[in-house]
C-alpha positions in Angstrom: 3.1 -6.1 24.8 4.2 -2.6 25.8 4.7 0.2 23.4 8.4 0.4 23.8 8.9 -3.3 23.6 6.9 -3.6 20.3 9.2 -0.9 18.8 12.3 -2.7 20.0 11.1 -6.0 18.4 10.3 -4.2 15.1 13.7 -2.6 15.2 15.5 -5.8 15.9 14.2 -7.3 12.7 15.4 -4.4 10.6 18.8 -4.1 12.2 19.9 -7.6 12.9 23.4 -7.5 14.3 25.6 -10.6 14.6 28.8 -11.1 16.5 30.0 -8.0 18.3 33.5 -8.1 19.7 35.2 -5.0 18.3 37.0 -2.5 20.5 36.7 1.2 20.9 39.6 1.9 18.5 37.7 0.2 15.7 34.7 2.4 16.5 36.7 5.5 16.0 38.1 4.3 12.6 34.8 3.2 11.2 33.0 6.3 12.3 35.5 8.4 10.4 34.7 6.4 7.2 31.0 6.7 8.1 31.1 10.5 8.3 32.3 10.7 4.7 29.5 8.3 3.6 26.9 10.3 5.5 27.9 13.5 3.8 27.6 11.9 0.4 24.3 10.4 1.3 22.8 13.7 2.5 23.9 15.4 -0.8 22.2 12.6 -2.7 19.0 13.0 -0.6 18.9 16.8 -1.1 19.3 16.4 -4.9 16.5 13.8 -5.2 14.1 15.5 -2.8 14.5 18.9 -4.5 13.2 17.5 -7.8 9.4 17.6 -8.3 7.5 14.3 -8.8 8.2 13.1 -12.4 8.2 10.0 -14.6 11.1 7.6 -14.2 14.3 9.0 -15.4 17.8 7.7 -16.2 19.2 9.9 -13.4 16.9 8.5 -10.7 17.6 4.9 -11.8 21.3 5.6 -11.5 20.8 7.0 -8.0 18.9 3.8 -7.0 15.5 5.4 -6.2 12.9 2.6 -6.1 9.8 4.6 -5.0 8.6 8.1 -4.2 6.0 8.6 -1.4 4.8 12.2 -1.4 7.9 14.3 -0.8 10.1 11.3 0.3 12.0 8.7 -1.7 13.0 5.1 -0.9 16.4 4.1 -2.1 17.4 0.7 -3.4 19.8 0.5 -0.4 16.8 1.0 2.0 15.0 -1.9 0.2 18.1 -4.2 0.4 18.6 -3.4 4.1 15.0 -4.0 5.0 14.8 -7.3 3.1 18.3 -8.5 3.8 17.4 -11.5 5.9 14.6 -12.7 3.5 16.9 -12.3 0.5 19.7 -14.2 2.2 17.3 -17.0 3.0 16.2 -17.2 -0.6 19.7 -17.3 -1.9 20.5 -20.2 0.5 17.4 -22.1 -0.5 17.4 -21.8 -4.3 19.9 -22.1 -7.1 21.0 -18.8 -8.6 18.6 -18.6 -11.5 15.6 -19.4 -9.3 16.8 -17.3 -6.5 16.9 -14.1 -8.5 13.3 -14.6 -9.7 12.2 -15.2 -6.1 14.1 -12.2 -4.8 12.4 -9.9 -7.4 9.0 -11.0 -6.1 10.2 -10.6 -2.5 11.5 -7.1 -3.2 8.0 -6.1 -4.3 6.5 -7.2 -0.9 9.3 -5.6 1.1 8.8 -2.3 -0.9 5.1 -2.4 0.0 5.9 -2.6 3.6 8.4 0.3 3.3 5.8 2.4 1.6 3.4 1.7 4.4 6.0 2.6 6.9 6.8 5.9 5.3 3.1 6.8 5.1 2.6 6.1 8.8 5.7 8.2 9.7 4.4 11.1 7.5 1.0 10.9 9.2 2.5 10.9 12.7 4.5 13.9 11.7 1.4 15.7 10.3 -0.5 15.0 13.5 2.5 16.3 15.5 2.6 13.2 17.7 4.9 14.0 20.7 7.8 11.8 21.7 10.4 13.2 24.1 14.2 12.9 23.8 14.2 11.1 27.1 11.9 8.4 25.6 14.2 8.0 22.6 17.3 7.7 24.8 15.5 5.2 27.1 14.6 3.1 24.1 18.1 3.3 22.8 19.5 2.1 26.2 17.0 -0.7 26.3 18.1 -1.8 22.9 21.7 -2.0 24.1 20.7 -4.0 27.1 18.7 -6.4 24.9 21.7 -6.9 22.6 24.1 -7.3 25.5 26.7 -5.0 23.9 28.5 -1.9 24.8 27.9 1.4 23.0 31.3 1.2 21.2 30.5 -2.3 20.0 27.1 -1.3 18.8 28.4 1.8 17.0 30.9 -0.3 15.1 28.2 -2.6 13.9 26.0 0.3 12.9 29.0 1.8 11.0 29.3 -1.4 9.0 25.8 -1.0 7.9 26.4 2.7 7.2 24.0 3.9 9.9 25.1 6.7 12.3 23.9 6.7 15.9 22.0 9.9 15.1 20.2 8.2 12.2 19.3 5.3 14.4 17.9 7.6 17.1 16.0 9.4 14.4 14.5 6.1 13.3 13.7 5.2 16.9 11.8 8.5 17.3 9.8 7.9 14.2 8.9 4.4 15.2 7.8 5.7 18.7 5.7 8.4 17.1 4.0 5.9 14.8 3.4 3.4 17.7 1.9 6.2 19.8 -0.3 7.4 17.0 -1.6 3.9 16.4 -2.2 3.3 20.1 -4.3 6.4 20.3 -6.2 6.1 17.0 -6.7 2.3 16.8 -5.6 0.2 19.7 -7.4 2.2 22.4 -10.7 1.6 20.5 -10.3 -2.2 20.2 -12.4 -4.3 22.6 -12.9 -8.1 22.5 -15.8 -9.4 24.4 -16.0 -12.7 26.4 -18.6 -13.9 23.9 -16.2 -13.3 21.0 -13.5 -15.3 22.8 -16.0 -18.1 23.5 -17.2 -18.3 19.9 -13.6 -18.3 18.7 -12.6 -21.1 21.1 -15.5 -23.3 20.1 -15.1 -22.6 16.4 -11.3 -23.2 16.4 -10.9 -26.0 18.9 -14.3 -27.6 18.8 -13.7 -29.4 22.1 -14.4 -28.7 25.8 -11.8 -28.5 28.5 -12.5 -32.1 29.3 -11.6 -33.1 25.8 -15.1 -34.1 24.8 -17.0 -32.7 21.8 -19.3 -29.8 22.9 -22.8 -31.1 23.6 -24.6 -28.6 21.3 -27.6 -26.4 21.9 -30.3 -27.7 24.3 -34.0 -27.3 23.5 -36.9 -27.4 25.8 -39.6 -29.4 24.1 -43.4 -29.8 24.3 -44.9 -32.9 22.8 -48.2 -34.4 21.9 -48.1 -38.1 21.3 -50.9 -40.3 19.9 -49.8 -43.9 20.4 -50.6 -46.6 17.8 -50.9 -50.1 19.2 -50.3 -53.0 16.7 -50.3 -52.8 12.9 -53.9 -51.7 12.4 -54.0 -49.4 9.3 -57.4 -48.1 10.3 -56.0 -47.0 13.7 -53.0 -45.4 12.1 -55.2 -43.4 9.7 -57.5 -42.3 12.5 -54.7 -41.2 14.8 -53.0 -39.4 12.0 -56.2 -37.6 11.0 -56.7 -36.5 14.7 -53.2 -35.2 15.0 -53.5 -33.2 11.8 -56.7 -31.6 13.3 -54.9 -30.8 16.5 -52.0 -29.2 14.6 -54.5 -27.1 12.5 -56.2 -25.9 15.7 -52.8 -24.9 17.2 -51.9 -23.0 14.0 -55.2 -21.1 14.3 -54.3 -19.9 17.7 -55.3 -22.6 20.3 -52.9 -23.2 23.1 -50.5 -26.2 22.6 -50.4 -26.9 26.3 -54.1 -27.1 26.7 -54.5 -29.4 23.7 -51.6 -31.5 25.1 -53.3 -31.9 28.4 -56.5 -33.1 26.6 -55.0 -35.4 24.0 -51.4 -36.5 24.6 -50.6 -40.1 25.6 -47.0 -39.2 26.3 -45.1 -37.7 29.2 -46.4 -34.9 31.5 -49.9 -34.3 30.2 -50.6 -32.2 33.3 -47.7 -30.0 32.4 -49.0 -29.4 28.9 -46.6 -32.0 27.4 -43.5 -30.2 28.6 -40.8 -32.9 28.2 -37.9 -30.8 29.5 -34.4 -30.2 28.0 -32.9 -32.3 25.2 -29.6 -32.2 23.5 -28.7 -33.5 20.0 -28.9 -37.3 19.9 -31.2 -37.8 22.9 -34.4 -38.1 21.0 -35.6 -40.7 18.5 -33.7 -40.0 15.2 -37.0 -39.0 13.4 -37.7 -36.5 16.2 -34.2 -35.3 16.6 -33.8 -34.1 13.0 -37.0 -32.1 13.2 -36.8 -30.8 16.7 -33.4 -29.2 16.3 -34.4 -27.5 13.1 -37.3 -25.7 14.8 -37.2 -22.1 16.1 -38.5 -21.3 19.6 -42.4 -21.2 19.4 -42.5 -23.1 16.1 -44.7 -26.2 15.7 -43.6 -29.2 13.7 -45.4 -31.2 11.0 -47.0 -34.4 12.1 -44.2 -37.0 12.6 -44.7 -40.8 12.4 -42.4 -43.1 14.4 -42.7 -46.7 15.6 -44.6 -45.4 18.7 -47.2 -43.5 16.8 -47.7 -39.9 15.8 -45.9 -36.9 17.3 -46.4 -33.1 17.3 -43.4 -31.1 18.6 -43.1 -27.5 19.8 -39.8 -25.9 20.9 -40.4 -23.8 24.0 -36.9 -22.4 24.2 -33.4 -22.9 23.0 -30.3 -22.7 25.3 -26.9 -22.2 23.7 -24.3 -24.6 24.9 -21.2 -23.1 26.4 -17.7 -24.6 26.7 -15.4 -23.3 29.4 -12.2 -21.9 28.0 -9.1 -23.2 29.9 -7.4 -20.5 31.9 -4.1 -21.2 30.0 -5.8 -20.1 26.7 -8.0 -17.2 27.8 -5.4 -14.4 27.6 -3.9 -15.9 24.4 -7.2 -16.0 22.6 -8.1 -12.5 23.7 -4.7 -11.2 22.5 -5.0 -13.0 19.2 -8.4 -11.5 18.5 -7.3 -8.0 19.6 -4.3 -8.3 17.2 -6.6 -9.5 14.4 -8.9 -6.5 14.9 -5.9 -4.2 15.1 -4.5 -5.5 11.8 -7.9 -5.1 10.1 -8.3 -1.5 11.3 -4.6 -0.7 10.5 -5.2 -1.9 6.9 -8.2 0.4 6.6 -6.1 3.3 8.0 -3.4 2.6 5.5 -5.8 2.3 2.6 -7.1 5.8 3.4 -3.6 7.2 3.6 -2.8 5.7 0.2 -5.9 7.2 -1.4 -4.7 10.7 -0.5 -1.0 10.2 -1.2 1.3 10.5 -4.3 3.0 7.1 -4.7 5.3 6.3 -7.6 7.0 2.9 -7.8 10.2 2.8 -10.0 11.0 -0.9 -10.2 
């Protein structure tokens, strides 16, 4: 998603506007009222910002200040505007008594997001991130086209929310600055490998593109078998003793393949008992459990089955792969990139908070 489009989507959540049909005459009338409100708001801002950080006071409560972030304040009106949709949903979902309790909790979360937003804007300002007026105007025009409204209609709706076009453009510029800063400092350093996508797909979906369960890792196996014919306990004891001796010699350094060529009564003695590749479930159950627990080069204990006695050595292990459907490749990569971005963004915010003065007044 492009930089400008991400900003537009973020803005559309904060300034949701429904039903535009007013005319230019309404815009003029509402803008006159808005000018008066804007003057009063600026006076209020100047009064609060000029005061040094201090404990909660009666005056600040009366002015509706809910938080101070370094030299900036967040008003209760900012909080209500940012969380308006969430609060309205809560009021529609719960009875009045329950709704108020839920809204109090929701306000805390919305305030946390507003504090994060202010910190990011302050950092972008400190780093002097450059955004041209042309970019701001272009974003503003794109917003109008997205909404499908005229400037006059849009201005009227802004006025109803007590937001001037200048304030909106100032907000747009700040959001563009933050987005550009995060693009440079975080997004440009995120890289998701094909292996990470593969692992995520197998871990999340656990199926191949054919709809079958993934076959699991394959192992290349060497084996020495001493067959036992009949139920002779004497033969069993002799064969087991011989296999224990063979295993002891291998552990002391003798070559498994050479001993397999000499002793094995199983497949491929000429090839040193190399039985080829196996996947889970393709061996006798007694052998399967042991074989897939061994590391490459590791030799098993002596294993008894209905055939006789076995000694296994894993020559190599091949990780199974499942092909990711084309329809999911880009989606998985984008999901992992966004996850990495959010993790790095949280670290970035945590660092900003450590070095900031933050006072919450609610």
